[in-house]
N, C-alpha and C positions, 0 to 999 in steps of 0.2 A: 492603786487608789480607785481606778475605774471599776475593777472587779469588785471591790468592796461596795461601791455605790450601787452596782447592779444587784448584788446579793441583797442589800438592804431594801432596795426598791421592790424586788420580787417578794421579799419577806413581808413588807408592810402593805404594798399596793395590791398584790395579787392574793396573798394568803391571809393577810390580817392576823398573822400569828402574834399573840400578845407576849412578846419577849421584852423585858425591860431594856430601855435604851442603854443603860450602863453595862448590861451584860453583852449587848451587841458590840459596844465599844471595846470590851475586853476580849472579844473573840479574835483569835489569830486569823489573819487574812492571807498568810502565805504558808507554803509548806516548808518545814524545816529540812535541813540537809538529809537527815535520816529518813524523813517521810518521802523525800524525792528518791532516795535510794530504794526504799521499799516499792514505790510505784514502778521504778525502772526494773526492779527484780521481777515483778509480776509481768510486766510487758514483755520481758525477754523470754517468758515461759508460756507463751500463747499455745504452742503445740502441746505442752504438758497439760495445761488446763483442759484443752479439748479432748485429749486422750483420757484424762481422768473422768471428765464428764461422760464420755461414751461408756466407760467401764461402769460407772454408777447407774446410768440410765438403763443399760441393757441387762441389769439384774432386776428381774421383775419383783416389785414389792407392793403389789396390790394388798390392801389391808388384810384380806383374808388368806393371803399366801404366806402363812407363817414360816414355812421353810425358806422362802425367798428373802423375807425380812431377816431371818436368822443369818443367812449368808451375808447379807448386806451389813448387818450389825457387826459381824466379825471383821469385815473390810474396814469399816469406820473405826472400830476399836484399835486395829493395827496401826492405822494412820495417825490416830491421836496419841497412841503410846509412843510412836516415833518422835512426837513433839514434846515428850516428857509428861504427858498426862497419865494419871492412874485411872483405870476404867473399872466399872462394875455394872451389873445389870439389876433391873428391878422388874419383878413380875406383877401382873394385875390379875385379880380374880375375874373369872368369866361372868358375863352378864346374861341373864335369862332373856330370851327373845319372845315377845308376844306376837305370834303369827300362827297361821294354820299348821305349819310344820313343827313349831315349837323349837326346843333345843336351847343351846347356849352360844353366846358370842364369845369366842376366845381371842386373846390378844398375844402377839409376840412380845417378848421382853423388851423393855426400854433400856437405853444406854445412857449412863452418866459418866462423864470424864471430868477430872479435877486437877488443877494445879494450885497448890496452896503456898503462897509466898508472903512476903512482908509488905507488899504494896498496900496502900490504904483502901483502895476501891475494890469492891467485890462485884465482879461482872458475871451475869448469867447470859450465856449464848444458847439459843435454842432453835430447834427445827424438828421436822418429822421425817421418818424413814419411809412411811407408807405413801402410796399413790392411789389413784382411783382406777388404775388399769389392771384388770385381772389377767392371769397367765394366758387365758384363751383369747384375749383381745388381739386383734390384728395389728394394733399399734404398739410395736415392741422395740424398734430400732431407732438409733439416732443418725441424722444426716446433717451435713453442713453444705450449703450451696455456694456458688461463686460470689454471691453478694454478702456472705457472712451470716446468713440466716441459719439458725440451728433449730431443727425440729426433732421431736421425740417425746416419749411419755415421761413426764417429770422433768424435762429440761428446765422448766421454771418452777414447778410446784412439786417437790422443791429440791430436786437433786442439783439443779443449778445453784440454788442458794447454799446448799451444803458444800459444794465445790468452792464457791466464793468464800465461805467461812474457813475452809481448810487451807486455801492458798493465802488468805489474809494472815492466818496464824503462822504459816510457813514463812511468809515474808517477815513477820515480826520476829520469829525465831532466828532467821538468818541474819538479822541486824541486832541481835541481843536484846530485843524488847520484851521477850517473854520471861526474862530473868526476874524472879521474885514476884511474878504476876499472880493475882488472885482471881482465877477464872474457873467457872463451872460450865460445862456443856451438857445440855439435856437434849437427847434425840429420842422422841417417843414413836410408838408404832401404830397409833390409832387416831391421829389428828383428823384424818379424812372422814371419820365417822363420829366426830365430836369429842374426841379425847375422853371417852366414857370410862376407860380404865386408868388413864394417867392423870386425870385432873388433880387428885389429891397430891400426887408427886410434884406437879407443876406448882401448886400452891405452897407446898412445903419448901421447895427450893427458892421460890420467889421471895418468900419472907426472910430468907437468909442472905439476900444480896442487895446491892445499892442501885444498880441500873441494869436493864435488860435489852438485848438485841435479838430479834427474831428474824430469820433469814427467808421469810416469805418474799415473793416477788412484788414488783410494782406494775402499774399500768400507765403507759404514756408518760413515763418518767415523773410520776407524782407519788409522793409518799402518802401513806394513809395516816391521817391525823386522829380520826375517831371512827368508831364502828358501831353498828347496830348489835343488839343482843340476838342470840340464836336459840331456838328450841326445836325439839323433835317429839312427835307424838305417834304412837302406833295404835291402831284399832284392830280388834279381832271380833268378828261377828259369826256366831254359830246359829245356824238355822236347822232345817231338817231335810235330808235328802229324800227324794221320791222320784218315781218314774215320771218323766215330763209329759207322757201321753196317757198312760193307763191310770195314773194316780196323781195327776197334777195338783188336785185339790188337797192332797194330804202332805204336801211339801211346804216348807217355809224357806223362801229364797234368801240366802245370805247375800247374794249379789244385789238383789233389789234393795235390801235394807242398807247395804253399804252405799249404793248409788244415791239413794235419797239423802243419806247423811253427808256424802261428799258435796252435793249441791249446796247444802247449808253451810258446810265448813268453808267452802271456797268464797262464800259471801262475806266472810270475816275480813278479807283483804280490804284495806282502807288506805288508798294512796295519799290522801290528804293528811292522814295521821302517820304516814310512813310505816304502816304495818302490813306485812304480806303473809299470806298462807298459801302453801303449795302442796297439793296431794300428789306427791312425786311417784308413788308406786301403789298400784292396786292389783290384787290377785283374788280370784275366786272360782270355785267350781273345778271339776275335773273332766266332765263329759258333756257333750252337746245335749244329750237326751236325758239328763238327770238334773232335777232341781238342786242347785248348789247348796251344800250344807255348811260350807265355811268360806269366808272371805276376809281379807285383811288389807290394810292400807298403811302407808308410811308417809308422814306429813312433816313438812318443814315450816318453821315459824321464824320471822324476822321482825324486830321491834326496836323502837328508839329508847324505851325506858323499861325498867324492870316491871313497873306496874302494868305496862302494855303487854309484856310477855305473860304475866300472871293472868291478865284478862283473857288473852287468846287461849291459853291452856284451859282455863275454867270454862270458857265458852264452848270449846270442843267437848269437854266433859259433859256439859249440859246437853249438847246436841246428841251425844252418845246415849245419854240416859232417856231421851225422849222417844217414846214408841213410834216406830215408823212403818212396820209391816205387821199386820194382825191377821192371824188365822184362828178363828174361834176354837178350832179343834186343839190348838196348842198355844194356850194363852201365855205361857212362860217363854215363848220364843218369838223373835230371835234373842239370844243372849249377847250382850255387847260388853267387851272388856277394853279398858284404856290403860295405856302406859305413856307417861310423858316426862320429859326432862327439859329444863331451861339450861342447856349445857354450856353456853358461852355468855358471860355477862356483857353488858354494854361497856364499850371502851370509850370513856369520856375524854374530852380535851384535858390535857395535863400540861401545866406550865413548863416543867422540866423536859417533857418530851418535845414541846414546841421549841425549846432552846436547842435540843439535839438535832431536830429537823432543820432548824435554821443553820446550825453549824454544818450539817451535811450538805445543805444547798450551796453554801459558800465554798466548801471544799470541792464539790462536784464541778463547779465552774473551773477550778484550777486543774481538775483531772480530765476534762474534755468530754464529759457526758452529763450535761447539767440536769439536775433535778429541778423541774420547772413549776412545781406546785405541790399542794397538799390537798387531800380529799377526805370526804366522808363516805364510808363504804358499808354496804350491806353484807359483805363477805366476812367470814370469821377467821380468827387465828388464835393460837395459844397465848399470844400477847394480851388478849382480852382477859384471860384467866389470871395471868401474872399481875397485870396492872390492877385488877380488882382487889387483890390482897395487899396492894401498896407498892409494887415495884414499877417505877417509871420505865416504860418499854417502848422502844421504836421497833415496829414490826414490818418494815418494808426493806430490809437490808439485802435481799436477794436480787436476782437479775430482773431487768425490765422485760415484760412478757405480754403475750396475747394468746387467746385461744385455750387457756388452761381448762383442764377437765374435758378435753375433746381431742380428736385426732388432728386438730389444727394448732395444737400447743407449740409455741415457738418463742425463741429469744434471739439474741445476736451475739456474735463474737465480741463486738465492741462493748456491749453491756456486761458480758461476763468478765472482761478484763477491768473495765472501769469500776464495777461494783466491788471486785476483789481489792482493788487499790483503795477505794473509799473505806471499805470495812477495815483494812489494815490501819489506815490513819485514824479512823474513829475509835477503834478498839485501843490502839496505842495511846491515844490521848486520855481515854478513860482509865487506863491502867494506873496512870500516875496522878489522877485527879484526887484531890483531898476532899473529904466529905464533911 
């Protein structure tokens, strides 16, 4: 009874999640015997979870390391096949890259695993195989210290989440809970660059299911309730190369043109409106003593509404079209090209997702690693894509973490176990839920 009161107090007092009182009343406040068995099964396999995580982490799967992702996909397929899933791959067409070098962005194949049974609820579990760490990055190994802190590339984002998912499914299987389940698993290879190749696949599968769980991590044990939309824009500026000393006046500096545009683009950030613009990459020129003939930039957009995202994209296009460097000898230069995508929709508050977060909060109190709140995030996940086409999606089912996308990335043994236990219980309850 105390646990129930605490869960409801956190829910209403701290989160203000709008869950109907009748549905809170109906929410189970204790673990069933089978759920306790699953939690114990996972707790007894701490060493196995850590060994599995080390194996996963130490296969480099930087987005552009297609061979590494291929190796990792084979490992994941084998583990899912052992759980009775049928697996298949889906390829994505390359995307042309607007940059001075040009070329195409290729994607490793995505992995789909399915169990088709007679249970009424259709679940979509999803995650991504790629990380932000290239093979040449010095951060490649996983370590566990005496305090139970786990460090390594992808221990949270999101190899830790995938191990959580796998061991939750193993616990369900060991207790007969996967029998007749209706579950699809999607593991894509390009999430870290915006799911540019897999978005159509995510939307296709989302439309065919009833509820979704994404195994991204959380921060400070808060689940993400809603998210900003994300966009990305590339600029390519072509000027005219010339000798920096003997013929400076005959050059058109692509670097100067880009610099002037970047100053204007960065001014689009408006904290009061929760819109941010970040020119994350700039490149230009090849030699100190040559007027640079080409420069490019890669720009990140975050916005609270689709209209805001469209405004930012259009504003950058207007800045790109505005003349910024003029050499009367070459009136047609510099030439500016723009490519842009609003690649992740805004993830709005959803009543069914609020119910699932509330349920997860109550269960987490029983499992010993409480979820203490819900947040609004500027970070993006594939859950935003899935929910935008109608699939209620909880997207913080992985481990609790800090320092992601850096050499400080870490989680804990305690979180790894507790989140696997929570996932097993949450998935098990959704398997049998009638829609």
